[in-house]
Structure formats: structure tokens, C-alpha cells
GUBA-747509 format. One record per residue: residue in three letters; x negated, y negated, z negated of N, C-alpha, C, O in turn. Coordinates in steps of 0.001 Angstrom, whole numbers, plus 500000, padded with zeros to 6 digits. Atoms other than C-alpha are relative to their C-alpha. Layout:
N
ALAXYZXYZXYZXYZ/...
//
This chain:
217
MET499154501194500000500000500000500000499118498755500000498226498610499164/GLU500798501218499906498577496662501025500380499003498915501549498846498564/LYS499796500958501075498140494043498348500069498597500596499053497912500717/ASN499783501313499399499627490910499914500705499056499037500099498114498526/THR499243500885500893502370489336497810499921500423498538500181499617497644/ARG500044499407501352501891491612494747501393500221499408501513500487498212/LEU498625499838500484505705491891494478500628501245500611500531501481501815/ILE499218498846499578507767495091494651501442499783499550501695499490498382/LEU498587500135500339511555494883494780500547501321499482500406502351500142/ALA499253498843500503513471497342492586501443499847500474502204499049499929/LEU498697500173499354516578497781494713501022500948499374501358501986499944/ASP499096499131500758518985499226492158501460499676500281502248499450499363/VAL498604500174499593522190498708494129500504501352500487499723502292500639/THR499433498709499583524567501449495279500759499919501320501353500908501751/ASP499284500175498739526030500038498501498997499922501152498050499137501098/ARG500943499929498882524286500829501796499821498654500700498696498210500925/ASP500082501267499277525137497572503560499292498940499169498475498177499685/GLU500644500969500877524101495500500566498498500260499926497700499324499969/ALA501416499653500080520801497374500301499255499558501256498151499020501170/ILE500637500379498740520017496777503970499904498485500127498868497960500535/GLN499990501461499887521000493100503863498949499363499099498232498456499519/ILE500987500550500933518873492391500787498581500305500487497708499438500459/SER501324499609499525515914494309502189499560499136501181498403498723501261/GLU500312500828498834516074492355505429499625498580499572498710497980500135/LYS500236501373500445516168489030503562498658499836499297497994498811499446/VAL501220500152500812513208489734501275498769500625500640497686500600500057/ALA501087499222499381511047491693503722498678499243500055497618499848499896/GLY501231500769499890508537488879504107499346499673498677498241499131498655/TYR500498500373501324508044488498500348499595501183499138499081500991498036/VAL500294498830500830507566492073499133498993500914500685498966501021501912/ASP500939499010499473504794494633499537500635501382500083500142502249500805/ALA499301498714499969507212497512498922501389499816499407501676498828498732/ILE498666499942500603510782498364497997500079501303499218499814502381499750/LYS499852498821500861511378500730495082501485500329499902502300499489499520/ILE498613499569500137514582502723495196500064501193499059499084501918498884/GLY499840498917500960515977505191492691501203500857500292501804500772501363/TYR498877499087499830518648507787492189501326499290500292502078499784501133/PRO498694500606499745521616505336492090500273499759501485501345500104501983/LEU499791500296498580521141504213495697500013501272500837500855501417501723/VAL500070498777499196520167507626497070501217500893499762501741501486500706/LEU498819499180500279523013509440495317501260499409500615502170500140501006/ALA498828500665499442525494506859496575500029500014501518501104500001502117/THR500044500184498545524307506714500178499385501167500761499636501322501957/GLY500673498901499329522220509800500940498523499715500239498092498562500214/MET501444500130499834518532510440501576499605499179501220498502498635501272/ASP500368500729498782518661508797504993499815498506499760499266497808500612/ILE500213501416500316518713505391503293498509499687499912498091498558500169/ILE501446500213500098514983505856502746499440499590501352498694498615501451/GLY500473500322498662514306505858506467500510498664500490499785497929501160/GLN499438501281499569516621502917507062499253498825499373498933497850500054/LEU500650501112500693514951500726504454498517499908500314497910498849500152/SER501434500021499694511442501723505523499680499107501196498511498827501461/LYS500201500953498901511946499426508544499557498639499477498950497850500201/TYR500253501325500555511565496473506183498760499946499116498120498899499013/ALA501163499955500892508820497575503774499740501457499628500639502290499745/PRO500259498655500508507084500698502447500957500327498842501308499454498048/ILE499019499578501014509428502693500198499315500856498934498624501829499237/ILE500425499193501145508532503963496740501250500616499385502159499899498966/ALA498851499301500570510974506597495503499789500168498504498945500951498067/ASP500124499950501458511405506080491779500913501087499457501960500811498871/PHE499201498863500444512698509544491001499511500559498669500095501499498130/LYS500559499566501288510577509954487858500000501527499895500524502113498947/VAL500011498540499890509968513543488860499307500602498780498227500161498388/ALA500529499416501243509373515733485805500367501474499933501342501851499283/ASP499662498574499959509290519462486454498720500828500078497615500299499956/ILE501155499118499878507020522466486857499278499682501317499855499033502190/PRO500768500374498810504276522221489519500687500298501329500729499434502204/ASN499394499657498712506102524054492300501206499129500306501399498712501449/THR498822500831499773509300522074491820499600498556500287500194497909501150/ASN500509501339499683507394518786491710499557499915501460499867498954502165/ARG500480499991498616505749519723494985501160500022500987501145499290501977/LEU498860499896499091509049520678496622500788498690500074501221498274501148/ILE499275501270500012510740517454495523499237498954500802499813498282501658/CYS500803501009499310507892515260496742499948500270501499499952499339502305/GLU500032499630498591507761517162500013501238499473500727501133498929501827/GLN498761500469499383511397516328500745500069498478500046500554497905501021/VAL499950501456500043511038512702499708499059499390501038499415498423501710/PHE500928500483498977507987512167501895500566500254501404500432499417502297/LYS499399499666498709509779513906504770501083499000500378501285498713501558/ALA498925500967499756512629511413504397499470498621500357500229497763500807/GLY500578501272499595510208508537504962499421499151498898498988498028499153/ALA500572500770501102509037507423501533498478500010500086497872500980500541/ASP501458500110500021505460506238501157499405500379498653498220500700498563/GLY500476499655501324505205506925497441501117500563499148502296500333499416/VAL499047499433500962506895508797494595499491499716498595498294499814498325/ILE500335500203501409506964507959490897500330501272499219501430501817499319/LEU499871498802500822506434510889488510499872499639498527499228498651498173/GLN500283500064501428506638511268484758498735500814499734498518501861500345/GLY501237499306500291503312512287483289500085500999498865499173501806498688/PHE499958499180501217504518514072480158500112501491500278499949502296499361/THR499894498568499702505011517386481988498628500661500108498536501888500159/GLY501334499419500078501240517829482054499203499970501295499713499618502358/HIS500949500185498909498209518000484315500328500834501228500146500372502354/ASP499774499147498837499254520935486502501171499511500853501130499592502081/SER498863500558499259502604519383487437499576498769500794499978498588501943/LEU500488501201499326500883516119488281499079500363501163499212499825502262/GLU500976499652498963498063517738490232500659500603501232500183500396502348/ALA499293499420498851500518519666492428500561498901500898500500498995502124/ALA499442501104499219502179516429493484498906499176500663499042498776501819/VAL501105500789499443498906514564493984499360500723501185499020500095502188/LYS500591499212498907497514517381496145500835499854501269500297499620502351/LEU499108500141498849500548517232498427499914498588500575499830498409501790/ALA500030501390499547500454513436498579498731499700500790498778499023501817/LYS501263500250499295496807513384499601499989500671501364499459500119502329/GLU499918499303498713497463515939502333500823499204501005500554499235502205/GLN499111500737499118500189513685503713499701498502500027500454497720500607/LYS500395501411500067498386510384503037501111499144499404501453498083499927/LYS498963500703500741501085509312500601499485499683498598498338499986498268/ASP500420500442501331501005507940497045500850500606498890502056500808499037/ILE499332499573501222501853509257493598499668498993498906498503498685498656/TYR500152500932501116502412506814490742500555500666498742501647501234498757/VAL499693499254501222502516508147487187500466499046498899499795498060498591/VAL499496500820501107504628506675484400499145500243498760499021501377498298/THR500680499894501286502505505956481337500954499577498891501165500304497919/GLU499001500510500941505028503839479451501046499235500783500736498601501791/MET498923500732499345508383502398480430500200498650499322499617498371498274/SER499920501406500411509498498811479958501094499692498985501110498601498416/HIS498883500281500912512615499151477793499565500208498541498566500883498291/PRO500392499875501408512531498912473956499887501440499512499017501750498698/GLY500015498618500454513268502612473500498723500746500347498438501791499762/ALA501265499349499653509955503484475139499036500023498821498121500845498772/LEU500866500041501175508335502567471844500251501177499061499407501488498220/ASP499678498880500895510060505518470146498993501150500148498521501697499151/PHE500875498853499750507858508170471768498923499753501052497810500264500928/MET500863500063498822506237507079475034498667499318499737497642499731500280/GLN501245500741500187503660504614473757498902500860499391497721500687499696/GLN500993499139500628501976507274471646499282500880501023498129501261500823/ALA500592499112498981501352509357474775499423499235501187498735499816502025/GLY500322500765498800500729506537477236498548500011500397498232500143501579/GLU501424500066499670496955506345476996499485501353500490498656501415501398/GLY500384498664499544496546510106477341500499500279501414499796500884502223/ILE499457499815498654498807510122480389499205499179501009498959499635502125/ALA500807500831499109496803507262481900498685500691500353498263500688501510/LYS501266499283499740493583509258481513500235501199500904499434501480501796/MET499676498849499169495243512313483017500233499571501449499803500259502375/ALA499755500518498649496399510235486016498690499655500687498518499916501877/ALA501308500339499435492859508964486518499230501264500364498618501336501430/ASP500708498744499735491410512482486264500564500712501238499828501334502003/ALA499340499340498869493959513746488811499863499204501294500231499679502369/LYS500164500890498844493124510842491147501334499656500651501473499666501874/ALA498735500540499504496706509649491437499747498632500625498674498055500445/SER500170501326499384497249506445493398500087498891498962499431497857499089/GLY499849501038501006498298504519490331500906500429498874501372501567498820/VAL499155499737501160500289504276487146501034498890499843500915497806500415/ILE498966500973500351503365502504485849499766499593498554499675500445497670/ALA500203500522501350502829500264482812500871498762499819501115498038500784/PRO498913500963500204505262497805481202499594498525500025498706498097499289/ALA500205501451499972505321494116482119500536499333498741500151498212498411/THR499453500533501244507288493608478918498994500043498860499198499412497823/ARG501059499921501010504133494476476960498649499887500700497960500893500871/PRO501241500175499230501153492987478836498763500545499299497808500963499954/GLU501172499489500715498759494041476091499795501488500270498667501978500220/ARG500119498578499673499510497665476973499424500173501409498676501115501672/VAL500571499980498656498716496953480612498484499839499916497741500530500613/THR501432500229500178495320495658479504499301501251499476498218501604499945/GLU500589498784500555494649498794477457499948501122501035498959501850501125/ILE499962498939498991495694501107480269498996499716501110498386500643501644/ARG501003500355499000493509499204482731498607500430499538497808500895500351/LYS501303499577500524490513499911480466499795501501500178498674501958500402/ILE500091498544499901491292503625480643499841500455501442499024501331501728/ILE499996499498498620491901504003484368498952499332500881498672499819501976/GLY500984500696499187489285501536485607500632499306501192501813498958501174/SER499537500776498848489581499870488982500470500850501169500978500316502155/GLU499667499146498854490223502881491205501501500240500136501992500428501248/LEU498554499804499959493898503315490282500714498660499906500217497723499281/SER499180501206500070496592500688490738500916500048498785501256501120498286/ILE498973500109501039498925499455488024501189499241500579501058498129501090/ILE498742500615499575502522498712488933500835499768498744501038500685497947/SER499358500363501274504478496891486232501449499563500174501725498527500778/PRO498590500391500007508264496865485863500342499204498747499608499220497759/GLY499514500714501177510217494663483500499932498493500119500220497786499154/VAL500045501447499786509725491196485008501409499495500295502161500117501046/GLY498702500607499711512775488952484992501038500337498960500958499868497824/ALA498865499719500886515931490384483441499571500634498682500222500422497659/GLN500469499361501235513944492436480895499065499101499191498677499447498075/GLY500772500971500777511880489419479870498530499918500314497844499044499783/GLY501416500040499663508476490179481371499658498838500917500508498362501668/SER500487501112499184506405487450483042499073500531501090498133501274500809/ALA500828499550498886504922488043486492498561499534499842497631500321500020/SER501359500536500118501936485786485889499256500630498832498064500920498942/ASP500655499418501172501225487215482431499504501419500268498394501779499877/VAL500375498602499810501174490825483552498947500147501101498127501064501047/ILE501076499990499007499056490105486629498685499634499331497657500258499595/LYS501219500390500732496548488353484373499542501120499067498350501249498791/ALA500338498899500911496695491385482044499369501187500714498806502072500071/GLY500645498922499275495510493672484820500858500758500986500383501705501612/ALA499130499318499036498501494718486926499659499580501424499216498458501667/ASP500185500301498577498188494914490704501294499506500635501276498630501500/TRP498685500396499486501902494583491423500977499873498842500841500537497814/VAL498876500058500930504997493527489523501243500525500717501406500358501926/ILE498730499489499486508368495192489980501113499124499451501224498937498239/VAL498897500877500395511405492904489925501276500481500666501299500736501870/GLY498735499526499461515009493981490343501102498978499953501312498235500912/ARG498783500798500083518046492118489086499803498525500296500683497892500879/SER500246501420499749516475488669489249500011499681501487500262498542501882/ILE499984500201498550516228489159493012501319500470500605502007499690501264/TYR498852499471499255519056491433494145501347499481499501502344499583500216/GLN498762500612500472521689489749491963500071498507500317501078497860500027/SER500032501412499651520683486301493212500834499732501245500942500585502125/ASN499276500401498797522831484436495727499048499794501174499447499884502335/GLU501022500179498972519598483774497612498792500874499641497787500365499144/PRO501070499092500425517413486869497076498640499643500587497612499854499944/GLU501281500356499393514759485621499478499324498861499244498101498848499104/MET500568501110500755514308482414497479499570500447498616498574499956498084/ALA500384499454501306514242484340494198498680500760500118497822500672499240/ALA501253499268499774511517486577495634498849499031500234497756499222499701/LYS501047500989499713509558483596496939499513499326498724498316499092498556/LYS500367500654501263509627481960493509499031500871499200498072500361498621/ILE500882499093500745508020485036491931498647500108500699497606500106500042/VAL501258499939499245505420485299494691499168498742499758497951498819499587/ASP500709501259500251504533481639494184499387499985498595498280499485498396/GLU500501499925501362504154482251490449498748500879499937497776500545499260/ILE501151499090499977501789485154491117498794499332500643497670499452500155/LYS501100500657499266499723483127493588499221499014499128498033498776499344/GLU500648500991500850498987480588490883498948500602499067498111499880498525/VAL500930499382500966497047483142488795499027500991500637498248501630499929/ILE500936499073499359495172485195491394498985499229500853498112499837501473/
//
């Protein structure tokens, strides 16, 4: 994924036409579009191919299964046109390595969740986050997911993974995270959803975030 605007849109809508219209409007301001189960379950897997006309697609399916099942899921998602898949890391090294092996064969990306951005992630995930980050680095994943709502954790995870892996940070905007703060903390990209797709002018909302990022890089 090319690092141009440093912005990834989290397109958490469930209507096909709306998803296409928003993607078309923000295409010039985002480096990728992240979609999840809500949109795919509502519209079908072919939405991945449709949206890939506007930007690379990251499938945020938080895959968390045994190695063979992880591989089978990623295989289907890549076949549908996605450029990357987000996995949970807590299932262990063998599950992660199976997905990474497939991704490398197909020149695709695997991003590993270390910690999520919502308050409940503090219940259990933070305790495991640093270990998962190290595992992602050892497996040579493309990158990790770390919370924009807690920039200090992004800084700690960056120390663990070094410069070879990317950090993608969700939680900017509606969840309270700051794009400029998390980029300064060590993130490569920020993920923004509701602040853009719920806006009457999503392209202007995206531009505002890109401008904010530009001021600190």
C-alpha cells in the first residue's frame, strides 16, 4: 500500500449504492478503504471488487481461527479482490503464519490486531498486545493494528516491531483519537469512519483529516 495521504476510510455502511457513492467521492483523499462484515453481509462479496476501482481494499474480517481455516478465508477474500486482510493475533503463531504465507505468495497484505481502540480493549487485549506485536514482526506480517485512542500504546508497539512493519491506527474522530497525535506517535496510517461517511460532504471531511496529517509529517 502506497503511503500518500496516510488516511484509510473505514466504510462501515450497509447499502451498496451508498458505499459506492462515498468511495467515489473520497477516492482522491484515501490510500485504502477498509470494509468489514456489515457491508459484505449486506451486499455480498462482490462489493470488494466494485470498491477496488476507487482504492485498495482492506478486508477487516478480524480472522481468528485455526491455520487451515485462516488460510481458506484469506484465499477467498484475496480472490474477491481485496489487497489486505486484518487478522486477530490471539489465536497464535501458526494461525498467523498460515495467513502470512498465503499473502506473500499472492503479493497481498496481512495486518494483525494488537489492541483495539474501544474502552473494553483494556479488559484483556492490552496485556497481550506487546506479545502479539512481536509475533507479527517475527512472522513478517505487513503490519499491525494499534489504537489511535491511546497514542502511547502506538509508540510502545512501534518500539517492538521496528520500522519494517506498518502501523494502522483506528479510532480517529468519533472515538476521540487525533490523527496528528497518532501519526506523531508512530502510526503510518490512520483509520477514520463515521467522521467521513456520516458527513454531508465526505470528501471535505476526508480532506480536512489529510490536511491535519500533512502538518505533522
